[in-house]
C-alpha positions in Angstrom: 0.2 0.0 -0.1 1.3 3.6 -0.7 2.4 5.5 1.8 1.3 9.0 1.3 0.2 11.5 3.8 -0.4 14.9 2.6 1.2 16.7 5.4 0.8 20.7 4.7 4.3 21.7 4.6 3.9 25.2 2.8 0.7 26.1 4.3 1.7 28.6 7.5 2.7 30.8 4.3 -0.3 30.8 2.3 -2.5 31.2 5.8 0.0 34.0 6.1 1.0 33.3 9.5 4.1 35.3 10.5 7.1 33.6 11.4 7.3 35.3 15.2 3.4 33.3 15.7 4.3 30.4 18.7 1.8 28.2 16.5 3.5 28.6 13.2 6.8 28.2 15.0 5.6 24.9 16.3 3.9 23.8 13.4 7.1 23.9 11.1 9.3 22.4 14.0 6.8 19.4 13.8 6.9 19.2 10.1 10.7 19.2 10.5 10.6 16.0 12.6 7.7 14.5 11.0 10.0 14.8 7.4 12.6 13.3 10.1 10.4 10.1 10.8 10.8 11.1 14.6 7.4 11.1 14.8 6.7 11.2 18.5 8.5 14.5 18.2 6.6 15.8 15.4 3.4 15.0 17.2 4.7 17.0 20.6 4.7 20.0 18.6 1.6 19.8 16.7 -0.2 19.0 19.9 1.8 22.7 21.2 0.7 24.3 18.2 -3.2 23.1 18.4 -3.0 24.7 21.9 -2.5 28.0 20.9 -5.1 27.3 17.7 -7.1 24.3 18.8 -9.9 24.8 15.6 -7.0 24.9 13.1 -7.5 22.2 10.1 -3.7 22.3 9.1 -2.6 21.6 12.7 -5.6 18.9 13.1 -4.2 17.5 9.9 -0.3 17.2 10.7 -1.4 16.2 14.3 -3.2 13.1 12.5 -0.5 12.7 10.1 1.7 12.2 13.0 -0.6 9.6 14.9 -0.7 7.5 11.5 2.9 7.5 11.1 3.2 6.1 15.2 0.7 3.6 14.0 -1.8 5.2 16.3 -4.8 4.8 13.5 -7.8 5.2 16.0 -6.8 8.1 17.2 -5.5 9.1 13.7 -8.8 8.9 12.6 -10.4 10.6 15.0 -8.5 13.5 14.5 -9.1 13.1 10.1 -12.5 12.8 10.7 -12.3 16.5 12.6 -11.9 18.0 9.3 -14.4 19.6 7.2 -13.5 18.8 3.3 -16.5 21.5 2.4 -15.3 24.4 4.3 -13.1 27.0 1.5 -10.7 27.5 4.2 -10.2 23.8 5.3 -7.1 22.3 4.6 -5.7 19.5 3.4 -7.2 19.7 0.0 -10.6 17.7 0.1 -8.7 15.0 -1.9 -6.0 14.7 0.0 -8.5 14.6 3.2 -10.4 11.7 1.6 -7.2 9.7 0.8 -6.1 10.4 4.2 -9.4 9.0 5.6 -9.0 6.0 3.2 -5.5 5.2 4.2 -6.2 5.0 7.9 -9.5 3.3 7.7 -7.5 0.7 5.2 -5.0 0.2 8.6 -8.1 -0.8 10.5 -9.8 -2.9 8.3 -12.4 -0.9 7.5 -12.5 -1.6 4.2 -15.8 -0.6 2.8 -15.6 3.2 4.4 -11.8 3.1 3.2 -13.5 2.2 -0.3 -15.7 5.2 -0.3 -13.0 8.0 0.6 -10.6 6.5 -2.3 -13.6 6.7 -4.6 -14.0 10.3 -3.1 -10.3 11.1 -3.6 -10.5 10.1 -7.3 -13.5 11.8 -7.9 -11.7 15.0 -7.0 -8.3 13.9 -8.6 -8.7 11.3 -11.0 -5.1 11.2 -11.8 -4.0 10.1 -8.2 -2.4 6.9 -9.4 -1.6 6.4 -5.5 -5.7 6.4 -4.9 -5.8 4.3 -7.6 -3.8 1.4 -6.3 -5.0 1.4 -2.9 -8.5 1.6 -3.9 -7.6 -1.9 -6.0 -6.0 -3.1 -2.7 -8.8 -2.5 -1.0 -11.1 -4.0 -3.6 -8.6 -6.9 -3.2 -8.8 -7.5 0.3 -13.1 -7.2 0.1 -13.2 -9.5 -2.7 -10.9 -12.1 -0.1 -13.6 -11.1 2.7 -16.4 -12.4 0.6 -14.5 -15.4 -0.9 -14.9 -13.3 -4.9 -12.2 -13.2 -7.3 -11.0 -10.1 -7.4 -11.6 -7.8 -10.2 -8.7 -7.9 -12.8 -6.3 -5.2 -13.1 -5.8 -2.5 -15.9 -3.8 -3.9 -18.8 -0.3 -2.1 -18.5 0.5 -2.8 -22.0 -1.9 -0.4 -23.6 -0.9 2.9 -22.4 -2.8 4.8 -24.9 -6.2 3.3 -23.7 -8.9 5.3 -22.5 -9.0 5.6 -18.6 -12.5 4.7 -19.1 -12.2 1.6 -20.5 -9.1 1.0 -18.7 -11.0 0.7 -15.3 -14.2 0.0 -16.6 -14.2 -4.1 -15.4 -13.1 -2.3 -12.0 -16.1 -0.2 -11.8 -18.4 -2.8 -12.7 -16.8 -4.9 -9.4 -17.5 -1.6 -7.2 -21.1 -1.4 -8.1 -21.6 -5.2 -7.8 -19.9 -4.9 -4.4 -22.2 -2.1 -3.7 -25.3 -3.6 -4.7 -24.8 -7.0 -2.4 -23.7 -4.5 0.0 -27.5 -2.9 -0.3 -29.2 -6.1 -0.4 -27.5 -7.3 3.0 -29.0 -4.1 4.6 -32.2 -4.4 3.1 -32.5 -8.0 4.4 -31.2 -7.7 8.0 -33.4 -4.1 8.8 -31.6 -2.8 12.2 -34.1 -1.2 14.7 -31.2 0.4 16.7 -29.5 1.9 13.8 -30.0 6.2 14.2 -30.2 7.5 10.4 -26.7 9.1 10.0 -27.5 10.5 6.3 -26.2 9.9 3.2 -23.6 7.3 3.0 -21.7 8.7 -0.1 
């Protein structure tokens, strides 16, 4: 599985943080520690910066990325989930946020939810190769769990093949999987389940 988490390296400049500001300094120190794969040190800096700016989506994202690096996936999921991708001021970009959520859910073996977020990421950024590879891996995990053969991978010998044709079998498999999940849900009504709104 490709390990690409979007840590916001240049965001302090984009948000016009002054370099003397304590949250910006701690965020920058956390980014340096993260780049050096010193995830616990990075987490400490990000948490300290969050003490000054608790609502900052940048700091929530970076804290979640450090938690992911420490393999604390449940805590990372909680932190990523607090970022609203619909806000125009939100960072990271919505595609990156969905990708990060999907990776975290994959690590927690929540493949159905991971699949949804990989799809959302690809809808927003269709040329993301890592998201495509991870989506295929997630489909294989789901197929193995359901004892079905995985969809055939795209043909690497035909680079000029239309992207839609290249992934049509993958999309058919995803739609079949959605139909099976819907049928299972219709067969087993759960009176204790509260309506959570749309799943997609």
